[in-house]
Chimera marker file (.cmm) of the C-alpha trace (Angstrom):
<marker_set name="trace">
<marker id="1" x="-47.739" y="110.092" z="92.715" r="1" g="1" b="0" radius="0.5"/>
<marker id="2" x="-48.206" y="107.802" z="89.740" r="1" g="1" b="0" radius="0.5"/>
<marker id="3" x="-45.444" y="105.460" z="90.970" r="1" g="1" b="0" radius="0.5"/>
<marker id="4" x="-47.225" y="104.994" z="94.511" r="1" g="1" b="0" radius="0.5"/>
<marker id="5" x="-50.569" y="104.227" z="92.739" r="1" g="1" b="0" radius="0.5"/>
<marker id="6" x="-48.999" y="101.702" z="90.325" r="1" g="1" b="0" radius="0.5"/>
<marker id="7" x="-47.280" y="100.082" z="93.409" r="1" g="1" b="0" radius="0.5"/>
<marker id="8" x="-50.477" y="99.978" z="95.454" r="1" g="1" b="0" radius="0.5"/>
<marker id="9" x="-52.547" y="98.849" z="92.443" r="1" g="1" b="0" radius="0.5"/>
<marker id="10" x="-50.221" y="95.985" z="91.902" r="1" g="1" b="0" radius="0.5"/>
<marker id="11" x="-50.359" y="95.051" z="95.501" r="1" g="1" b="0" radius="0.5"/>
<marker id="12" x="-54.152" y="94.836" z="95.443" r="1" g="1" b="0" radius="0.5"/>
<marker id="13" x="-53.893" y="92.584" z="92.379" r="1" g="1" b="0" radius="0.5"/>
<marker id="14" x="-51.258" y="90.265" z="94.216" r="1" g="1" b="0" radius="0.5"/>
<marker id="15" x="-53.068" y="90.213" z="97.554" r="1" g="1" b="0" radius="0.5"/>
<marker id="16" x="-53.469" y="86.571" z="97.706" r="1" g="1" b="0" radius="0.5"/>
<marker id="17" x="-49.926" y="85.878" z="96.638" r="1" g="1" b="0" radius="0.5"/>
<marker id="18" x="-48.647" y="88.514" z="99.195" r="1" g="1" b="0" radius="0.5"/>
<marker id="19" x="-50.614" y="86.900" z="101.923" r="1" g="1" b="0" radius="0.5"/>
<marker id="20" x="-49.293" y="83.512" z="101.128" r="1" g="1" b="0" radius="0.5"/>
<marker id="21" x="-45.958" y="84.537" z="100.915" r="1" g="1" b="0" radius="0.5"/>
<marker id="22" x="-46.259" y="86.410" z="104.335" r="1" g="1" b="0" radius="0.5"/>
<marker id="23" x="-47.514" y="83.140" z="105.927" r="1" g="1" b="0" radius="0.5"/>
<marker id="24" x="-44.782" y="80.799" z="104.697" r="1" g="1" b="0" radius="0.5"/>
<marker id="25" x="-42.353" y="81.076" z="107.452" r="1" g="1" b="0" radius="0.5"/>
<marker id="26" x="-41.927" y="83.063" z="110.776" r="1" g="1" b="0" radius="0.5"/>
<marker id="27" x="-39.338" y="85.641" z="109.190" r="1" g="1" b="0" radius="0.5"/>
<marker id="28" x="-41.838" y="86.867" z="106.571" r="1" g="1" b="0" radius="0.5"/>
<marker id="29" x="-44.906" y="86.737" z="108.714" r="1" g="1" b="0" radius="0.5"/>
<marker id="30" x="-43.834" y="89.946" z="110.373" r="1" g="1" b="0" radius="0.5"/>
<marker id="31" x="-44.682" y="91.491" z="107.041" r="1" g="1" b="0" radius="0.5"/>
<marker id="32" x="-48.263" y="90.083" z="107.139" r="1" g="1" b="0" radius="0.5"/>
<marker id="33" x="-50.673" y="92.870" z="105.861" r="1" g="1" b="0" radius="0.5"/>
<marker id="34" x="-53.853" y="92.951" z="108.014" r="1" g="1" b="0" radius="0.5"/>
<marker id="35" x="-57.375" y="93.307" z="106.546" r="1" g="1" b="0" radius="0.5"/>
<marker id="36" x="-57.601" y="96.992" z="107.874" r="1" g="1" b="0" radius="0.5"/>
<marker id="37" x="-54.544" y="97.828" z="106.143" r="1" g="1" b="0" radius="0.5"/>
<marker id="38" x="-55.683" y="96.223" z="102.679" r="1" g="1" b="0" radius="0.5"/>
<marker id="39" x="-58.678" y="98.481" z="103.383" r="1" g="1" b="0" radius="0.5"/>
<marker id="40" x="-56.365" y="101.478" z="103.777" r="1" g="1" b="0" radius="0.5"/>
<marker id="41" x="-54.458" y="100.739" z="100.729" r="1" g="1" b="0" radius="0.5"/>
<marker id="42" x="-57.639" y="100.559" z="98.824" r="1" g="1" b="0" radius="0.5"/>
<marker id="43" x="-58.701" y="104.044" z="100.041" r="1" g="1" b="0" radius="0.5"/>
<marker id="44" x="-55.184" y="105.380" z="99.230" r="1" g="1" b="0" radius="0.5"/>
<marker id="45" x="-55.493" y="103.750" z="95.779" r="1" g="1" b="0" radius="0.5"/>
<marker id="46" x="-58.953" y="105.639" z="95.127" r="1" g="1" b="0" radius="0.5"/>
<marker id="47" x="-57.325" y="108.860" z="96.495" r="1" g="1" b="0" radius="0.5"/>
<marker id="48" x="-54.318" y="108.678" z="94.381" r="1" g="1" b="0" radius="0.5"/>
<marker id="49" x="-56.027" y="107.660" z="91.151" r="1" g="1" b="0" radius="0.5"/>
<marker id="50" x="-54.694" y="109.943" z="88.256" r="1" g="1" b="0" radius="0.5"/>
<link id1="1" id2="2" r="1" g="1" b="0" radius="0.2"/>
<link id1="2" id2="3" r="1" g="1" b="0" radius="0.2"/>
<link id1="3" id2="4" r="1" g="1" b="0" radius="0.2"/>
<link id1="4" id2="5" r="1" g="1" b="0" radius="0.2"/>
<link id1="5" id2="6" r="1" g="1" b="0" radius="0.2"/>
<link id1="6" id2="7" r="1" g="1" b="0" radius="0.2"/>
<link id1="7" id2="8" r="1" g="1" b="0" radius="0.2"/>
<link id1="8" id2="9" r="1" g="1" b="0" radius="0.2"/>
<link id1="9" id2="10" r="1" g="1" b="0" radius="0.2"/>
<link id1="10" id2="11" r="1" g="1" b="0" radius="0.2"/>
<link id1="11" id2="12" r="1" g="1" b="0" radius="0.2"/>
<link id1="12" id2="13" r="1" g="1" b="0" radius="0.2"/>
<link id1="13" id2="14" r="1" g="1" b="0" radius="0.2"/>
<link id1="14" id2="15" r="1" g="1" b="0" radius="0.2"/>
<link id1="15" id2="16" r="1" g="1" b="0" radius="0.2"/>
<link id1="16" id2="17" r="1" g="1" b="0" radius="0.2"/>
<link id1="17" id2="18" r="1" g="1" b="0" radius="0.2"/>
<link id1="18" id2="19" r="1" g="1" b="0" radius="0.2"/>
<link id1="19" id2="20" r="1" g="1" b="0" radius="0.2"/>
<link id1="20" id2="21" r="1" g="1" b="0" radius="0.2"/>
<link id1="21" id2="22" r="1" g="1" b="0" radius="0.2"/>
<link id1="22" id2="23" r="1" g="1" b="0" radius="0.2"/>
<link id1="23" id2="24" r="1" g="1" b="0" radius="0.2"/>
<link id1="24" id2="25" r="1" g="1" b="0" radius="0.2"/>
<link id1="25" id2="26" r="1" g="1" b="0" radius="0.2"/>
<link id1="26" id2="27" r="1" g="1" b="0" radius="0.2"/>
<link id1="27" id2="28" r="1" g="1" b="0" radius="0.2"/>
<link id1="28" id2="29" r="1" g="1" b="0" radius="0.2"/>
<link id1="29" id2="30" r="1" g="1" b="0" radius="0.2"/>
<link id1="30" id2="31" r="1" g="1" b="0" radius="0.2"/>
<link id1="31" id2="32" r="1" g="1" b="0" radius="0.2"/>
<link id1="32" id2="33" r="1" g="1" b="0" radius="0.2"/>
<link id1="33" id2="34" r="1" g="1" b="0" radius="0.2"/>
<link id1="34" id2="35" r="1" g="1" b="0" radius="0.2"/>
<link id1="35" id2="36" r="1" g="1" b="0" radius="0.2"/>
<link id1="36" id2="37" r="1" g="1" b="0" radius="0.2"/>
<link id1="37" id2="38" r="1" g="1" b="0" radius="0.2"/>
<link id1="38" id2="39" r="1" g="1" b="0" radius="0.2"/>
<link id1="39" id2="40" r="1" g="1" b="0" radius="0.2"/>
<link id1="40" id2="41" r="1" g="1" b="0" radius="0.2"/>
<link id1="41" id2="42" r="1" g="1" b="0" radius="0.2"/>
<link id1="42" id2="43" r="1" g="1" b="0" radius="0.2"/>
<link id1="43" id2="44" r="1" g="1" b="0" radius="0.2"/>
<link id1="44" id2="45" r="1" g="1" b="0" radius="0.2"/>
<link id1="45" id2="46" r="1" g="1" b="0" radius="0.2"/>
<link id1="46" id2="47" r="1" g="1" b="0" radius="0.2"/>
<link id1="47" id2="48" r="1" g="1" b="0" radius="0.2"/>
<link id1="48" id2="49" r="1" g="1" b="0" radius="0.2"/>
<link id1="49" id2="50" r="1" g="1" b="0" radius="0.2"/>
</marker_set>
């Protein structure tokens, strides 16, 4: 669980950069994370916290 926790924690910290990257071109835009998905990530992070 720790590796998943660390992955999600890092994603939250890099949220702005991830969003910018996903908006750069059509190919990467299919990986755009929606606001609802970011909320789910935050809930998972709380659940997985060691």
